[in-house]
N, C-alpha and C positions, 0 to 999 in steps of 0.2 A: 602409403599415401594413395588415396583413391584416384583413379584415372578420371579425367574430366569426360563428360558425356559427349559423344559425337554430335555435330550439328544435325538437325532433323533431316536435311535434304540428303545427308550421307548415311542416315540410319540404316538403310537396307544393305549397305556394304560393310561387313564386319571389319574390313581393313581400316575403316576410319576409327575404330575403337582402339587401335594400337598405333597405327602409323602416325596420326596427327598428335598423339600423346607420347610419342617415342622420345625416350631419353638417351643422351649420349652415353651414360654409364652402362646402358644395356648392351651397346655395340660389342664390347669385348666378349661378353657371355654369349652372344648370338653367334659371333664369329667362331669361338671355340666349339660351340655346340653343332655349328653347321659343318665345320671340318671333321669334327669326330663322327657325326652321323654319316658323312659322305664316305668315310672309310668303311662303314658297314653297308651302305646303300649300293655303292658301285659294284662290289663283287657279287653282292646278292641279286642285283638287278640283272647282271650277266647270267648268273645261274638259273634264275627263274625264266629267262628268255629261252634257255636251253631246255628246261622242263617243258615249256609250251612247244618245243619243236621249231624254234626260230633262232635266227643268228644273234649272237651276243649283243650287238650294237642296238637291237630292237629294245632290249631292257634298258639300256642307257637313254634312248629316244623317249621311252615311257616316263622314266624318272625325270628327265629334263622337262618335259612338257607339263607333267603333273605338278611338279614342284614350283614352276612358274605360275600356274594358275590358281591352285588351291589357296595361297595366301590372300588372294584378292577377295575370296568369298567365304572361306571356312571360318567356323566359330570356335575352333580349338586352337589353343596356344602351341602345344607341342606336336600335334598330329603330323606325321610324316607320310606323304603320299607317294608311292611309286607303284609297285605291285606286290603281290604276295604269292606264296607257294600254292595256296588253295586256288587262287584266281588262275595262276598259270597252269595248274593241273587241269582245271575245268576248261580252260582255253585249248590245251593240248588234245583233250578228247574230241572237242568240236572240229578242230583243225583237221585231225586225222580222218574224221568221218566226212568232212566237206571236200577235202582234197581227193579223197576216193570216189565221191559221188559226182563232183562237178569238174574236177581238174584244175580248180583255182589255185593260186599260189597260197602257201601258208601265210605269207605276209598280208596278202589281201584279206584272207579270212579273219586274222587277228585284228587288223584295222577296222574291218567292218563290224566285228563283234564290239570293239571299243566304242565305236559311234553308236551302235544300237544300245549298249549299256548306258552310255551317257545320256542318250535321248530318253530312255526309260526312267532314269533317275530324275532328270529335269521334269518330265511329265508327272512322275510321282510327287515332286515338289509343288507342281501346280495344283495337284489334288490334295495337298497337305497330307501325305501318307507317311510322314515321319514316324508315327507310332509303330510301323512295321519293323522298326529296329528291335522291338521287343517280341517279335513273333517267332523267334528261335530261342528255345530255352537253353540255358547254359549247359546242362548235361548233354543235350543233343549236340550242341556246338562242339563240346569236348570230344564226343564220339565221332563227329564228322571230321574234325581236324586230325584226330588219331588215325582214321581211316585213310584220309588223304595222305598222311605221313607214311603210312605202310605201302600204299600204292606207288608213291615216289621212290621209296627205298628199293622196292622190288624192281621198279622200271630202271633205276640208275645202276643196278648191279652189273648190267652188261657193259657199261662204260668203264667201271672200275676193274672189270675182269678182262675186258678187251675182247669180247666175243660178240657174235651177231645172234640175236634172238628173233625168231620168225613170228612167235605168238603175239597177238594184239591185245590180250586180256591179262589182268594181273594174276589170276590163278594159273592160266596157261604159261605164262612167263616163269611162275614159281615152279611149275612141274617140268619146264623145259631146262632150266638152268642147271640142275645136277648133271645132266648128260653132257654139258658143255664145259664143265670144269676142266677136263683134260686139255681143252683148247685154249685155255687162258693164256693171256700174253704176260710174261713174267715182269718185264719192266713197267708195263702199264700198271700192274697190280702193286708194284713197289711204290710208284709215284702215288697212287691213291692211298695206300697204307700210311705213307709218310705225311700225306695230307691230313688224314683222320687223326693221326697222333698229334700233330701240330695244333690242329683246331680244337682238340680236346684238352690238350695240356697247357697251351699258351694262356688261356683265360685264368687258369689257376695260378700259373707261375708269375706271369706279368699282366695283371688285369687291366692295366691302363692302356695296353696296346690292343688295336683291332686285329684279332687273330685272322679274320677272313682276308683283310688287306695284306697282312704279313705273308700269309700263305700264297696269295696270288702273286705278290712280288717275288717271293722265293721261288716259286715254280716257273715263272717266266725267266728268271735268271738262270735256273738250272737248265731250262730248255735251250737257252742261248749258249750256255757254257758247255754243255755235254752233247749237244745235238740230239735231243730226244726224238725229234721227228725222224731222223735217219735210223734210230733204233726201233722204229715201228710204233712209237707213241703218237698217236693222232693229236694234232693241235687244232685250235679254233680256226685257224686259217685267216684269209684276207679280211680285215676290218675296215669299211669305208672311213676316211678321216673327213672331218669337217662337220658342219651343221646338217641335221636331217633335212631332207627335201620335203616340201609342202606336197601332199597328194591327197586326192579324194578317195575314199574307200569305194569298194565295188558294191554299189547298192543293189545290184542284181542278186546278190547273195542274201539280202534282207529277209526274204520270205522263208528261206531255210534256217536262218540263223537266229531268229527272234526268240524261239523257245529257250535256246541255250543262254542267250543274252539276258533273258529274264532271270535265270537261276544264277548267273554270274552277277547281275545287278544286285540281286538280294544278298549274295555272299559279300560283294564289295561294300555295300552299305552297312551290313551287320558288323563286319570286321572293323570298318572305319569308325562307327559309333562306339563300339565296344572299347577300341583302343583310345579313342578321345575321352570317353567318360572314365576310363580306368586311370588316366594320368591328368585328370582335371583337379587342380588344387583348389583349396578353400577360397583364395582370393581371385581365381579365374571366373570370367563370365560363364554361366552354365552353357553346356553344349546344346545347341539348338538342332534337334534331329532334322527338322524340315530344311533348315539352312544347309545342313550337311549334305542333304539330297542334292541341292543345287551345286554346292561346291565340288563334290565328288563327281557328279554328272558332267560339270564343265571340265574338270581334269581329265575325264574319260574322252570327251570330244576333242580336246586338245591333243591327247595321245594319238587319237585316230588320225588326225590331220597331219601328223609327222611320221606315220607309218608305225606306231606303237601298238602295244596289246592293252587290254583292259587293265585299269588302275584301281588301286584301293589303299587304304591306310594299313600299314604293317605295325603290329604290336611291338615286335623286337626293335625296329629302328625308332619308333616313338619313344620307347623306353630309353634308348640311348640319348636321344635328343633332350628328353626331360632330365635324365640323370646327369647330363652334361651342362645343364643350367640354361636351357633355352628360355629367354624372356618373351620371345614373340615369334611370329611366322617369318621374320628376317632370317631365322635359322634355315629355313627351306630354300630361301633365295640364295643364300651362301652355298648351301648344298647343291643347288641347281648350277651355280657357277663352277663348282669343282667338277661336276659331270661334264659341262660344256668344255672345260679345259682338257679333260680327259679325252673327249672326242676329237678335239682339235690336235693335240699333240702326242697322245699315247696310243693311237690306233696301231702303230707299228708294233709296239711292245705287246699289246693284247693279242695280236695275231699268234704270238709265240706261246700263248697259254695252253698248256695240254688239256685235252678234254677230260682226262682222268683227274686233273686237278679240280677242275669244276665239278666233276662227279663226286670227289670227296666232299667238297664244299656243300653240294646238295644233299648228300647222304647225312651229314651232320646237322644241317638245317631241318630236314625232314624228320630226323630222329628226335629233334626237340619238340616236334609237334605231338609226339606220343607221350602223354603225361600220366604215368601210373599213378603219381600222387593225387592228380585230379580225380581219377576214377575211385581211389581209396577214400577220399574226402566225400564224394557223393555217396559211396557205399555206407559210410559211417552215419550219414544223416537220413538218406532216403534210398533204401534198396530197390524200390520199384523204379526210380529215376535212373538207377544204374543200369536197368535193363533197356531203358530207352536209349542210353548212350551206347550201349554194347550193340543193340539192334541197328543203330545208325551206322557204327563202325563196320559191322558185318555187311551191311547193305552197299556201302561205298566200296569195299574190297571185292565183294562177290558180284554184284549186279553192275556197278559203274559209278564213276564220280559224278557225272551230271544227273543220273538217277538218284545218287546218294543225296544231293541238295534237295531233291523233291521229297525224298524219304525223310530227311530232317524236318522239312516244313510240315509234312503230313503228320509225323509223330508229334511235333509241337502243337499242331492244331487239335488233333485227337486227344492230347493231353488236356487241353483247355476244355474241349467238350466233355471229357470224362469228369474232370473236377467240377465243372458247372453243373453236371448231371448228378452228382453225388455230394451234396452238401452235407457238412458235418452236423449230426444230431445226436446229443448225448444227455444223460441224466446229470443233475447237479446236486451237490451235497453242500452242507453248511460247516464251516469251522468256526466254533464259538470262540476260541481264543483270539483268533486273528479277525474275526467278524467279516469273513469273505466267503463268497460262494465260488466252488470250483468243481471240475469234473468229479463225478462220484466214482469211488473205488480205488482212487489213486493214494488216498491217505486214510490210514486206520482210524484217526482221531475225528475225521469229518462225520457229520450226523445226517441221516435221512430221517423222514418223519412218516411213519405208517399211515397210509391213507392219502398222503400228499406226494405227487410226483412232479418234480420240477425238471423241465426239458429245456434245453438251450439249442437253437439252430443258428447257423452262421451262413451269411451270404444271402444274395437275392434269391427269393422263392419264385420260380417261373413255371411255365407250362411244361418245361423240359425236366425239371428236377422235382417237382411236386410229388409225384408218385413214389420216388424213391425215399424222399423225406417223410412222407406219410407211411411207408412200410417200416422205416426205422422207428418212428413213433409208436406204431401198433405193437412192435416186438417189445419195447420197453414198457408199454401199457400192460401187455400179457404177463410179463415178469412180475409186476408189482401190484396189480389189482388195485389202483387207487380209487379214491372217492372224488378227489379234486386233481385236475391236471393244470399245471401252470406252464405256458409257453413263454420263455424269457426271450424277448425280441430285440434286445440292445444291439445284437450283431446282425440283424435283419435291415438292411437299408430300405427295402421295398418289397412288396408282394404283388406280383403280376395277377391279372384278373383270373386267369385259370386256376392258379394256386389259391387264390382267395375264395374262389367258388368251391374248390375242394376242401378247404379248411372249414367253410361255412357248413358243408355237408357233414364233415366229420364232427363238428359241434353238435349237430342235430342228432347224429347217431349216438354220440356219447351221452347226451342228454336223455335219450330214450332208454339207455341202460343205466341211468341213475348217476352218471359221472358228470361233473361240473367242469367246464373250461374256463380258466382265467388267463389273461394276458398280463405281462409285466415288461417294463423297460421300453415301451413303445416310443420310437422317436417322433418328432413333430410331423414330418412328411407322411410317415406311415399312419400316423393317427388321422390326418385328414383324409386319407384313402379309406380307412376303416369307417370313418364317421359317415361317409357316403354309401356304405354298403350295408346289406341286411345283417351281417355278422356284428357290425358295430352297434346297430339298433338292438340286437339281442343281447349283447354283452352289456351295454350301458356303462356308466362310469363305476358301477358297483363292482364289476368284474374286470377292470383295467386298472392296473396298479403302477405307480411311478417307478418302483424298484422291488427287489426280492425282499428287502427288509420289511416294506409295507405288506407284502404277501405273507410273511410269517406272523406279523402283527394281526392281520385279518384271520389268518388260520387259527391262532390262538383264541381269538374271540369267538370262534364258532364252537369251541368247546369239543371239538371232534377228535382231538389227539387221544391215542391210547394212554391208558394210565401209566404205563411204564416210562413214558417219554414226557410226562406233564411237567416241563420245566419252564422257567421264565425265558421269554424271547426278548433280546436286547431291543431297545427303542430304535426306531429308524432315524 
């Protein structure tokens, strides 16, 4: 049954699309989904705070604030907003740099970053920049996430080994670790190894249970029962109980932090929209990218005001919410309630959590970001785009995470420029049995006609790509020596003035060499443009055809086919 439309005065708030049409039968599903998602969100939020170099409660503050605010403004039914490993890693890099340069506290840097990220996303909403969600290609995003996963893996090895690493870079840490293996702490390693085994095995043995939550509970119980802290296993330590305090971020850091905030904002928005679109069902309203800018931006501002870190939609927790049957964003409010209860009543237990246990959780979570199957899928279809993914991965690992997001954007934009600058141009042949025209040379049964060259170009022809398109056409003309060239235009939406001028000059040069140019399949908008140009006047109606069947009919009537191919042409 279709949900009733929200009243006009509420139309700007997506919450009106589900809250005022909420059905009692949905409540049970939302409760179950909220509790199930909380079992994943809570341990991961704490782990991601550790990745960022912050106290574990900061991750819980972020989840609480973001999950309270997003349902008011978000357009996605199942999207779960807290933070992600990629955002946490980007935040960690900037925290390390800012603390070293300014002496500001890590918490102040994180909160200021969250405020700037929120402000940039809201500004982008005012400018209607939702289309930026498409500005990072999937192969580049796959490479970026894999690179971040490798960086986190290497960075967390010191926690699971129980050693101190002095290097601040990923490559430096990797080179330093082998020399520290002899100093590894045995009990710490044992705790981490047990965590990795449980986190990998439990989903296969008991898929209904939340492996992260079970492991956190077991490790806290083990810490209390065996006194792991006394054995040299470092614990999380004191966790403040109760609600987070309202606090204003340090705006004096804004001038230094805004470039990093811009990269984090792009990653937060891209990840959020990708997750929302992935789990959008047929009966869901479409995900509104501009609305998501506002919703995720507001969630970040809320996180900043309670001392959190930058927030964004997580694909894994959104998958859990959707798989658990979330019917509405009420799921996120249930999730937020569980986070609140955790802060109120379980802070003492969380303080006992071994750092190695969190390290194991982070290792497994970051390993899941490295997806060999995704790289193989890209390689099977587009080997050149595999190179883009690998270049992004290497950039993140070798150059840096924040620089990596810039590399990802740059590669995506350069890809667009390259594709726009190299429009497909190819010769076309005719299949008599199927009566279709398709790329020449792919099927032996397809026919070409001596003296007649049919070319097809695809995409807008502009000042940027006209020269490349012209070179491809010249090469095909040189191979076939035709008397008539047909440019099939059904896949050309428009021809920009510079490209049209070059085509006009090409027609003049061809005519001087005794070669005639015809056009076919010209769409109405392009036809209007041509009719106002010298080329349109030169070609007239006699040399512009409705489709390629009409072209073949006209070609037959000229009587210029070679005798060896003088066969009947099917009627148009």
